C-alpha positions as CSV (number, residue, x, y, z in Angstrom):
1,M,-5.6,39.7,60.0
2,F,-8.3,40.4,63.2
3,D,-5.9,42.3,64.9
4,S,-4.6,44.4,61.8
5,I,-8.4,45.4,61.5
6,F,-9.0,46.0,65.5
7,S,-5.7,48.1,65.2
8,V,-7.1,50.4,62.3
9,L,-10.0,50.7,64.0
10,M,-8.4,52.0,67.2
11,S,-6.1,54.6,65.0
12,L,-9.1,55.7,63.4
13,W,-10.7,56.4,66.7
14,H,-7.8,58.0,68.3
15,Q,-6.7,60.0,65.1
16,D,-3.6,58.3,65.2
17,F,-1.7,59.2,61.8
18,A,1.3,57.8,62.5
19,A,-0.4,54.4,62.5
20,L,-2.8,54.8,59.4
21,S,0.3,55.9,57.7
22,A,2.2,52.9,58.4
23,P,3.3,50.7,55.3
24,G,0.2,48.3,54.2
25,S,-2.2,49.8,56.4
26,A,-4.0,51.7,53.4
27,S,-6.0,48.7,52.2
28,L,-7.2,47.8,55.7
29,V,-8.3,51.6,56.0
30,Y,-10.4,51.4,52.9
31,L,-11.7,48.2,54.1
32,V,-13.1,49.5,57.2
33,V,-14.0,52.9,56.4
34,G,-16.5,50.9,53.7
35,V,-17.8,48.3,55.9
36,L,-18.5,51.1,58.7
37,I,-20.2,53.3,56.2
38,F,-22.1,50.3,55.2
39,L,-23.4,49.4,57.9
40,E,-24.2,52.7,59.6
41,S,-26.4,53.5,56.8
42,G,-28.1,50.4,56.4
43,F,-28.4,48.9,59.9
44,I,-30.3,50.5,62.8
45,P,-28.1,49.0,65.7
46,A,-25.1,50.5,63.7
47,A,-26.3,54.0,64.4
48,P,-23.9,54.7,67.2
49,F,-20.9,54.5,64.8
50,P,-19.1,57.9,64.0
51,C,-19.5,57.7,60.3
52,D,-19.5,61.6,59.8
53,S,-16.4,61.6,61.7
54,V,-14.8,58.7,59.7
55,V,-15.5,60.4,56.5
56,V,-14.0,63.7,57.8
57,L,-11.0,62.0,58.7
58,S,-10.7,59.9,55.6
59,G,-10.7,63.4,53.6
60,T,-7.7,64.2,55.7
61,L,-5.7,61.1,55.6
62,A,-6.2,61.6,51.4
63,A,-4.8,65.4,52.0
64,V,-1.7,64.2,53.6
65,G,-1.2,61.4,51.2
66,V,-1.8,58.5,53.3
67,L,-5.2,57.5,50.9
68,D,-5.9,58.2,47.2
69,P,-8.4,60.8,47.3
70,V,-10.7,59.7,44.3
71,L,-10.6,56.1,45.6
72,I,-11.7,56.5,49.2
73,M,-14.4,58.9,47.9
74,V,-15.8,56.5,45.7
75,V,-15.9,53.7,48.5
76,I,-17.5,56.2,50.5
77,M,-20.5,57.0,48.1
78,V,-21.0,53.2,46.9
79,C,-21.2,51.8,50.5
80,A,-23.4,54.7,51.8
81,A,-25.7,54.2,48.8
82,T,-25.6,50.3,49.2
83,G,-26.2,50.9,52.8
84,S,-29.4,53.0,52.3
85,W,-30.6,50.2,49.7
86,A,-30.2,47.3,52.2
87,A,-32.2,49.3,54.8
88,Y,-34.9,50.0,52.1
89,M,-34.8,46.5,51.0
90,Q,-35.4,45.5,55.0
91,G,-38.3,47.5,55.1
92,K,-39.5,46.1,51.9
93,W,-39.2,42.7,53.8
94,L,-40.4,43.8,57.2
95,N,-43.0,41.2,57.8
96,R,-40.5,38.2,56.8
97,L,-37.9,39.6,59.2
98,P,-39.1,39.7,62.6
99,K,-35.5,40.9,64.2
100,V,-35.7,44.0,61.8
101,Q,-39.4,44.6,63.2
102,G,-37.8,44.2,66.6
103,W,-35.4,47.2,65.9
104,V,-38.0,49.2,64.6
105,N,-40.4,48.7,67.8
106,A,-37.5,49.7,69.7
107,V,-37.7,53.2,68.2
108,P,-39.0,55.7,70.4
109,E,-42.5,56.8,69.2
110,R,-41.6,60.4,68.9
111,R,-38.8,59.5,66.5
112,M,-41.2,57.4,64.6
113,K,-43.8,60.1,64.1
114,Q,-40.8,62.5,63.0
115,V,-39.9,60.3,60.4
116,D,-43.6,59.7,59.3
117,A,-44.0,63.4,59.0
118,L,-40.9,64.0,56.9
119,L,-42.2,61.2,54.3
120,G,-45.5,62.9,54.2
121,R,-44.2,66.2,53.8
122,H,-41.2,66.0,51.9
123,G,-41.4,62.5,50.1
124,L,-38.3,61.2,48.7
125,V,-36.6,64.6,49.2
126,A,-36.3,63.6,52.4
127,L,-33.9,61.0,51.8
128,F,-31.6,63.3,50.8
129,C,-31.7,65.4,53.9
130,A,-31.6,62.2,56.5
131,R,-28.1,61.4,55.1
132,F,-26.7,64.1,56.9
133,I,-28.7,63.4,60.3
134,P,-27.1,60.1,62.5
135,V,-29.6,57.6,63.3
136,V,-32.1,59.2,60.7
137,R,-30.0,58.3,57.9
138,S,-30.5,54.4,58.5
139,L,-34.0,54.5,59.7
140,L,-35.8,56.7,56.9
141,P,-34.8,54.3,54.0
142,L,-36.2,51.5,56.1
143,M,-39.5,53.4,56.4
144,M,-39.4,54.6,52.8
145,G,-39.2,50.9,52.0
146,M,-42.4,49.8,53.7
147,R,-44.2,53.1,52.4
148,V,-42.6,53.9,48.7
149,N,-42.7,51.9,45.6
150,K,-40.9,53.9,43.1
151,V,-37.8,52.4,43.4
152,S,-35.8,54.3,40.6
153,K,-36.6,57.5,42.6
154,F,-35.3,56.0,45.7
155,H,-31.9,55.0,43.8
156,Y,-31.9,58.7,42.6
157,F,-31.9,60.4,45.7
158,A,-30.0,58.0,47.6
159,W,-27.1,57.9,45.3
160,L,-27.2,62.0,44.9
161,S,-27.0,62.2,49.1
162,A,-24.3,59.7,49.2
163,I,-22.4,61.9,46.7
164,M,-23.1,65.2,48.2
165,W,-22.4,63.7,51.9
166,T,-19.5,62.4,51.0
167,L,-18.1,65.3,49.0
168,L,-19.1,68.1,51.7
169,L,-17.3,65.6,54.6
170,C,-14.5,64.8,52.6
171,G,-13.7,67.9,51.6
172,F,-14.1,69.7,55.2
173,G,-11.6,67.3,56.0
174,M,-9.0,68.0,53.6
175,I,-9.0,71.4,54.9
176,L,-8.5,70.2,58.4
177,P,-4.8,70.0,58.2
178,S,-4.7,73.5,57.3
179,L,-6.4,74.6,60.7
180,P,-4.3,74.6,64.1
181,E,-4.1,71.2,65.2
182,H,-6.0,71.6,68.7
183,L,-9.0,73.1,66.8
184,S,-8.9,70.3,64.1
185,R,-8.6,67.5,66.6
186,W,-11.8,69.1,68.5
187,V,-14.0,69.2,65.7
188,T,-13.1,65.9,64.8
189,M,-13.9,64.7,68.3
190,A,-17.3,66.8,67.9
191,L,-18.2,64.7,65.2
192,M,-17.4,61.2,66.3
193,A,-19.5,62.3,69.5
194,A,-22.8,63.6,67.6
195,P,-24.0,60.1,66.4
196,V,-23.4,58.4,70.2
197,I,-25.2,61.3,71.7
198,T,-28.1,61.2,69.2
199,F,-28.6,57.4,69.9
200,C,-28.4,58.1,73.5
201,V,-30.9,60.4,73.2
202,A,-33.1,58.1,71.4
203,L,-32.6,55.4,73.7
204,L,-33.5,57.4,77.0
205,S,-36.4,58.8,75.3
206,F,-37.6,54.8,74.4
207,L,-36.8,53.8,78.2
208,T,-38.3,56.9,79.5
209,L,-41.6,56.0,77.2
210,R,-41.6,52.4,78.6
211,I,-41.0,53.3,82.0
212,R,-44.3,55.8,81.8
213,K,-46.4,53.2,80.0
214,A,-45.4,50.5,82.8
215,W,-46.4,53.0,85.6
216,R,-49.7,53.7,84.1
217,K,-50.5,50.1,83.7
218,T,-49.7,49.4,87.5
219,P,-52.4,51.4,89.1
220,V,-54.9,50.2,86.1
221,A,-54.2,46.6,87.4
222,E,-54.4,47.5,91.2
223,T,-57.8,49.1,90.7
224,E,-59.2,46.0,88.6
225,K,-57.9,43.9,91.7
226,V,-59.9,46.0,94.2
227,S,-62.7,45.9,92.1
228,H,-62.7,42.2,92.0
């Protein structure tokens, strides 16, 4: 079972349509896609997952008849919305989840300020926009869980953004087969690289911030030693 799931993951990554079209693989594709979308939408450590490209690829697989178009879109919508709900609940219970607190502390201060500004200016509408931004789509619902108490409105925007995100990217994936093969492959690879690049930039910013703080503390400590 694990080997089959790993094989589907690798096939999605390499866009191996022949392997994904094999008899009996469709059910595993639904499972793997759903789990990836849920994890990336709900948990900060899963931010590097290339879920935008996975959704586009799902649309392409539906267009060529490997997957059922309605079923795969329902799977993606439900997993995206429930993933946001999982992130929201982490924010609600943050003081009881030290591990999640550690994830939040690892986010660069600049990124946290951007999220706070987004919430302050646009409130729940920001949730809709965040769905289209890798990393932020899991961070913003968590921050809203810490600050927003209107659960009904949260669900409204979470489901609306999940539906629009799914329709847009799946629809884009469905037109890819009509494009030249080399162009469609480059577009998909760019979508796969986007979340990884975003995560690396955030990680680099965090490391730079920590190094600068440590660098500032060192001269202060040396000055205190000299004074004593």
